[in-house]
N, C-alpha and C positions, 0 to 999 in steps of 0.2 A: 395931167394931175397936178394942179397948181401948188398944192402943199409941198410936194416933193421937189418941184422946181424951185420953190422959194427957199428950200433948205440947201440947194446945190451950192450956192456961193460959200456957205459955211464949210463945206467939205473942201472946196478948192483953196480956201485961205486959212487953213488950220495953222495956228501959231500957239505953241506951248509957252505960256507965261510962267514967271516964277511962282505965282500963286497956284496955278494949275498943278505944277510938279509937286509943290508942297502938299496940295490937297490929296493927291494920290500917292504920297510918299509911303504910307504903310503897305499898300499893295505892291509898290515898286520894291520895297525891302524884301517882301516874301518872294517876288519874282527873282531878284538878285540872289537870294538865298538858295533858290532851286538851281541856278547856274553854279553857284559855289559848291553845292552838294554834289553835283555831277562831277566837278573837278576833283573833289575830295575822294569820291568813289573810284575815279580813274587813277588817282595817286596811291591811295591806301584804303583798303576795305576794313573799316573798323566801326563796329556798331556803336561803341561808346562815344567815339568822336563825332559820329553823325547824329547821335541822340543829343549830345551837347550843342552841336551847331544848330540843329533844328530848334531846340529850346531857346537858344540865344536869338535866333531869327524872330521867333514869336514874341519874345520879351521886348526886343527893339521895336518891332512893329506896334506893340501895345503902347510903348512909351511915345512913339511918334504920333499915335492917334490922339493922345490926351490934349495937345494944344488945338486940335481941329474940332474938338467937341462943341465949343461955344462960338464957332465962326458962323457967319451967314452962308447961304447956299453959294457954291462955287461950281458953275458949269465947266466941265472939262471936255471940250469939243461937243458934238451932239450926242455922243455915246454915253457919257457919264455925268452925273451931278452929285457932288459931295455936299451933304448937309449933316446937321447934328444927329438926326435919327439914324442915318446910314452909318456914321462913324461909331455911334454907340452899338449898333448891331454888329459891326465888324469887330469891336472889342470883345463882344460876347463870343463871336466865332473864333477869334485869335486865342482868347483865354481857354476855350474848350480844346482847341488844338494843342495848347501848351500842356494841359492836364493829360490829354491822351498820349502825348509824347513821353511825359514822365512815367505814366503807368504802363507803357508798352515795354519797358526795359525788362521786366521779369519774364514776360512771355517770350521775348526774343532770346533771353539768356538761356532758356532751357531748350532751344532748338539749335542743333549742331550746324545746320547750313548757314551760309552767309545771307543775311536778309537786309542788306543796306538799302535796297530799293523801297522797303517799307516806309522809311522816313521821307523818301522822295515823293512817294504817292501821297503821304500825309500832307506835305507842303502843297501839293497840287490841289488837294481838296480845299485847303484854307485859301489858296489863291482864287479858286473858283467861287468860293463863298464870298471872298472880298470883292470880286467883280460884280457879283449879283447884288449886293447890298447898296452899291452906288450906281447901278444901271439906270439909265434914263432913255433907253432905246432897245428895241427888240433884238437887234443884232448883238449887243453886249450881253443882254439877258441870256440869249441862247448859247453864246460862247461860255459864259460862266456856268450855265446849267450843264452843258456837256463836259466841261472840264471837271466839275465836281462829280458828276455821275460816273464817268469812265474811270476816274481815280478810285472811287468807292468800289466799283466792280473788282478792280485789282486787289484792293484791300480785303474785301469780303472773302475771296478765295485764295488769299495769300498763303496760308498754311495748309497745304494739300493733305497733310496727315490727319486733319480733322475729319470726323465721321461724315459730315454733310457739307464740307467746304466747297467742293467742286459743284455739287448739285445746287447749293445755295447761290453761288456766284453766277452759274448759268441761268438760273431762274431770275435773279436780279437783273442780269444783262438783258435778257429777252424782254422783260416787263419794262425796264427802263428805256429800251429802244422804242417800245410801243408808245410809251408816254411822250418821248421826244417826237415821234411821228405825229401824234395828236396835236402837240404844241406847235410844230412847224406848219401843219396844215391850217391850224387856227390863225397863225400869224399871216399866212398867205391870203386867207380870206379877208382879214382885216386890211392888209395892204391893198388888195384889189379894189376895195371900196373907198379907202381914204387917201391912198397915194402917199402914205407916210408910215414910218416905223418908229417915229419918236413918240414917247408916251403922251406928252402934253399937246401934240398936234393931232392926234388921232380923233379926239372928240370934236375938234374944230372941223376936221375933214368930213366927219359924218354929218354934222349940222349943215355944212355947205352943200354936200351932195343931196341931203334931204330937201333943202330949199330949192334946189334945181329941179325937183320933181322926180327923182329916181326913187320909185316906191320900194324897190327891193333892197336898197342900200342898208337900211337899219336891220333888215332881216338877215342879210349876209354878215353884217358886222356882229350881230348877236350870235350867229352860228360860229363865227370865228372866235368870239370871246368864250363861247361854251367849250369849244375844243381846246382852247388855250387853258381854261380853268381845269379841264379834265387832266391835262398834262401836269399842271401844278398840284392837283389833288392827289396824284399818284405819289409824289415826293412827300406830301404832307400826311400821307396815310389816312385820307378821308374816305368814309363810306360813300360809294361802293368800290373804291379803288384801294382798299385796305388789305386785300387778301394775302399779299406778299409779306406783310410786316412781321407777323409772329415767326414765320419760318426763317426769314432772313435774320431777324434779331437773334434767334437761337443758334443758327448755323454759323454766323460770323464770329470772329474772335471778339471777346468782350470789349477791348478798347475800340474796335471798329464799330461795334454796336453803340457804344457811347458816342462815337463820332456822328453816326447817323441820327441818334436821338437828340443831338444838340446842334451841331454845325449845320446839317442839312435842313433841319426844321427852322432855325433862325434865319438862315439865308433865304430860303424859299418864301417864307411868310413875309419877310421884309420887302422883297422885290415884288411880291403879289400886291402888297399894300401900296407901294409906290406906283405900280402900273394902274391899278384900279382907281386910286384916288386922283391920279393925274388926269384920267379920262372922265371922271365923274360918272362912271358907268352905273353905279347903284343909286345915284341921285336921280337919274332920269329914265331908268329902264325897269322892266319887270324881272330882270335876272335876280334881283335880291330875294325873291320868293324861292327860287331854286337853291340859292346858296343857303338860305335859312333852313330849307328841308335837309340839305346835306349836313348842316351843323347839328340839327336835332338827331338825325340818324347816327351821326358819329358819336355824339354824347351818350346816347342810350345804348347802341349796340357795342361800342367800345367797352363800356363798363360791364354790360351783361355777359359778353364773351369772355371777359377776364375773370368772372366769378369761378369758373370751373378749372382754372389753370393752376397747376402745381409748379411747373417750371418758371423760375423767376424771370428769365429773359423773355419768354413768351407773354407772361403777365404784363411786363413793362411795355411790350409791344402793343398789346391791346389798350393799355393805359394811355399810351401816346396818341392813339386814335381819338380817345375821348377828349384829351387835352387840346388837340388841334381843333376839334369840334367846338370846344368852349371859345377858342380864340377867334373863330369865324364870326362871332358876334360883332367884333369891332369893324368888320367890313360893311356892315349893314347901316351905314350912315344915312341920315335923312336930310341933312343940310350941310352946307359948307362949314358952318361953325363947329361941327362935331369932329372935324378932322384932327385937330391937335389933341383933343381928349382921347380920340381913338388911338392915335400913335402912343400917347402916354400910357394908356391902359395896356396896349399890346406889348410895349417894351418892358413894362414892369412885370407882366405875366411871363414873358419869355425869360426874363432874368430869374424869376422864381423857379421856372421849370428847368432851366439850365443848371442852376445851383443844386436843385434836388436830384436831377438825373445824374449829374457828375458825382454827387455824394453817394447815391445808392449803388452805382456801378463801381465806385472806388471800394466800397465795403465788399462787394462781390469779388472783386479782383484780389484784394488782400486776404480775405478769409479763405478763398479757394487755394491761393498759392501757399498759404501757411499750412493747409491741411494736406498738401500733396505728398504722396509717398515717392520714394526714389524710383525713377523710371516711368512714372505715371505721366501720361500726356496732359499738359496743362489745359489745352483747348478743349479736349473732351471732358475734362473735369468741370470746366466752366460752363459747357453746354448742358451739363446735367445738374446744375445747381437748382434745388427746389426750395420751397418755403421751409420744409423740414430740415434742410441743410443748415439753417441758421438757428436751429433749436438750442436754447440755452446759451446763446452767444453772450447775453448780458452777464452771465455768471463767471465767464472766464476772460472776457474782453469788454469791459463796460464802456470804454470810450468809443470803440468801434460800433457797439450796439446803440449808443446814444446818437451817433451820427446817422445810423440807419433810421432811428426813430424820428429824428428831426426831418430827414428827407421824406419819409413816408407821411408824416403829419402834414408837410407842406404840399405834397402831391394830393393828399386827401382834402386839403383846404380846411384843416382844423384851426379854430381861433388861436391867436398868438403865434401863428406860423406865417411865413412869407406868402405861402400859397393862399391862405385865407384872405389876406389883404388884396392879392391879385384878383381873386374871384369877386371880392367886394367891389373893386373898380369895374369889373365886367358887368356886375349886376347894376351898378349905378349908371353905367353907359346905356345898358339895355332899357332901364326904366325911363331914362330921359328920352330915348328914342321910341318908347311905347311898344317895345318888343316883349310883350307879356308872356306869350307862349314859349318864347326862347328862355325866359327867366324860369318858367316852370320846368322846362327840359333840363336846364343847368342844375337846378336844385334836385330834380329827380336823379339825374346822372351822378351827381356828387353823393347822394344818399346811397345809391347802389354801390358806388366805389368804396364807400366806407367798409363794406363787408370784407372785401379782399385785402384792403389796406390794413385793417385791424387784425386779420389773420397773420400777417407778417409780424406785427408788434407782439401779439400773443405768443408767437413762436419764439421770439427773442427772450421772453421771460419764462418759457416753459422749463421743465426739469431738463438739465443737460444730459447728453449721452454719457455712458460710463467713461470714467477718466482713463481706464486702461487702454482705450483706443488711441488716445493722444500719446500715452506713454509708449505704446508699442510702435507708433509711428516715429517718435523721437529716437527710440532705441535702434530701429532699423536704419534710420537716417545716419546715426552715429556709426553703426557698423559698416555702412557703405562708404564712409569717409566724406559724405556730402553735407554741406551746410544747410540749415533750414532755409526755406524760401524767404523768410522775413529778412535774412541777412543781406539779400540783394538790394534792398531798398532802405538805406539808412535814414531817409527823410520821411518815412511813413508817419511817424508820430507828429511831425511838424505839419504835414498835409492834413491829417485827420483833425488835429486841434484847430488849424486854420479854418477848415470848413465848418466845424462845430461853432466856432466863434462867429463866422459870417452868418450862419443860419440863425443864431440867437439874436444878433444885432439887427439884421434886416427884418426878422419876425417881430421883435419888440419895438423897434424904431424904424418903421418903413419910410418915414419922412426923409431919412438920410439919403436914400436912393431916389425917392420920388422928387425931391427938390432939384436934383441934378437933371432928371428927365424933364421936369417942368421948364427948366431954363432952356432946354433944347427947343421946346415949342415956342418960347418967346423969341428966339432968334431965327426960326424957320418961317420964311415969308409964305403967306397964303398963296395957293395955286391960282394963277390968273384965269386959267381955263375953267375952273369951277365957278368962279364968280360970274362968268358969262353964261353959265348954264341956265336955260329957262326953267 
C-alpha cells in the first residue's frame, strides 16, 4: 500500500516545533487542567474550588485561541491540522463548556454527596471536542470521538437520584458503543482500500487503486464512508439515528443536556466537514443523494415530531434533529470553489445555534431553580419542565422572558434574529448549488417549526399562575431556614443581560461576526486534493 508507506517517514521523524506547540496550546491547556484537577481532588475535595479551576482553564484556553484564529494552516504531525475554522469551532466548544461549568453550580449545591468528578468529566468532554475539531487523521478522530462519548456517558448518569438517570445513561452507552462500532468498521473498510488513514490522502489512494483496475475499490470505499457517516449521524441526531435524542435530553441533567446540544454537535459537525471536504467525497460520488435524503428527513420529521411535545427538553431534542438536518446542506458541495462559503455558512449557523441553545437552557435552569421548594430534587424538577411551566414568565421576570424570546426567535429563524441570517446563508448556498428541493424542505421544516416555537412565546405572555403559589413557596423556604435558589448564583443578572445583548447585536448586525468568519476563509489554503479531483 504505497500511500501508507509514503507516510511512514513522517512518523519516524516527528519533531515538535515551536509553532506546532503554539498551535495546539489551547488543547494542551485543557489537558494540563485535567491533571491539575486530579491533583486538587487528591489534595482537597471542594466543589467551589474545582468549579473555579475549571472555569479558569476554559477562559485561558479561549484567550490562547484568539491569536491562532487568523494564522494559516499548521500541520501538527500527521494526526492534527490547526486552521482558522478549527480554532473558531474550538472557541465555540470552549465557550459552551464555560457556560455549562458556571450553570452547574446550583445543581451540585443541592446534592449532599461530593461530586468533584463532575467537573473532571466536563473537562474531558471539552478535550475530546478540542481534538476532534483539529483532527486530520482517522486515529485522532476516533480518539476524540471516544473521549467525548465516554465522558458524556458518565455525565448523563452522574446524579443517580434522577428518575431516569441510570436508564438514560445505559441507553446512551449502548447506542454510543454501536455508533463507535459502525464508525470503526467503516474506517477499516476505507483503510483496506486506500492504505491510509489521513484525510487528505484517502481520496488519492482511491484514485490510484481505481486506475490500477481494482473494480471493487470504490464500492468498498463507499461502504466504508457509509458506515462512517452512520456513526457520525448518531452523534448529530440525524434521521434515522435520532431515536435516542429525546429520551437522553430529558433524562440527563439540564447542564449535561446543554453540553450535548452544543459541544457534541459543534465538534462532530466540524470534523465531519474536515473529513469529507478533504476527500472530495461529494464532489465525485453519488453519496450526496443519500446525504440529501437524510437532510430532508431530518428537517421534516424533527419538526413534525416536536409538534406534539409538551416537555421542553424533549421538544428541544427534536428541534436539534431538524437543525442538524438544515446544516447538512453545506456538505452537498458541487465544486471546489464552494468550500469556503460552505465553511462560513456552517460556522455562522453553529454560532447562532449555540447561542440560542445556551440561552434557552439557561432560562430553564434559572427558572426551575428559583421555583424549587425545600427538599425538592432539582434534577427531577428540570426533567418535568413543560411549556406550561413558563406560563406568565414575562409578567414577573421580563428580562428572563426576553432572553427566552430571543432564543426561540433565533431557533425559529424569524427576521432580525441571528438564526434568520444563518438560514439565509444556507438558502443562498443551496440556491447557488441548485439544490432546489432541499430549499423547499428547509422552508417547509421552518414553517412547521413555527407552530411549536410560537407556543413557547405565547405561554410566556399568558396570564400568570396565582401569586399565592410563589408566596407560599417563599414562606416555606423562610420557615425552613433555606435561602432561595437564586442566591446561589450572584452573577445571574450579568449572564442573562450579556446573552440578551449578544442576541440583539448579532441579530441586528450579523456582519460583526461574519467578517471574522470571512477572514478565516481568506487565510485557509484550498485543499490540494480537491483541485486534483476529476
